[in-house]
N, C-alpha and C positions, 0 to 999 in steps of 0.2 A: 594636486588634489586627486585622491583616489575615487574612481567612479564605481559605485556598487552595481553589480549585475544581479538581477533577481531571477531565481529559478522559475518562478511562476509566469505564465503567459496569459494574455487575455483569452478567455475560452468562450466557445459558442455554447450557450445554454439551451441547446435544442434537444428534442426528444431523441433524435438519432445519437447525439453525443451522450445523453443520459444512458441509453441502452448499451453503448460501447463501454462506458465507465462502469456500469453495473456488472457487465460480464467480466471485466478486468478485476473488479473488486471481489467478485465471487471466486475467481481463480486465486487471488491473494489470500482469501479466507481459508480456502482448502489447503494452500501451501502452509499457512500459519498453523493449522490444525496438525498437519503432518510433522512439521518441525517440532511442535510442542510434544507430540507423542514420542518422537525420537529422543528428544532431550530428557523427557521424564524417564525413559527407559535407559538413559545414559548410554545411548548408542555411540559408537565410534564412527566418525565420518571418514570415509576413504574416498579421496579424489585423486584420480590418476595414480593409484597405488600408494599414495601418501596418506598416513593416518593423522587425523586432527582430533583434538580433545572435544568433549561435549560443550565446552565453553564457546566453541565456534558456532554451535547450533543456537545457543542463547543469544549470541551476537546477531545471527540471522533472524531470530525471533524478534528482537528489538527493532531491527531495520525494517522488517516486514510490518510490524505494528505501526511504525511511523508512516510508512507508505499508506496503510489503511486509514490513518488519521488524516492524511492529505485528501484521500478520497472522501472521507466524511465531511471535511470542510467544503469540498467541491459540491457535494450533494446538498449541504446547507445553503450554499450560495445559489444553487439551482432552484431550490424551494423558495428562497427569498425573492429571487428575480421573477419566477413564474407566479408566485402569489401576488406580487406587486402589480403584475399585468392584469390580474383579475379584478383588482380594486378600481 
C-alpha cells in the first residue's frame, strides 16, 4: 500500500505568521509582474550564458501563479480560523 505524503503542514495562524506570509506574497506578486512584463515583451532568458525561449517565462508565470493561489488559500484559512474565534 502506497502512503501519500502531503505537501501542506499544519500552520500557525498567528499574526506573526500572517505578516511573514504577507511579505512573501508581496514578493511573489512583484516577481509575477516582472515575469509577465518580460514575457509580453518576448524577452529571451539568459541563464549562465544559455538562451531559453519565452515559453520558459510563461512556465515560471504559471508556477508563480500557483504559489500565489496557495498563499490565497492560507489567507482564507487564517480568516476563517480568526473569525471563528471572535464568534
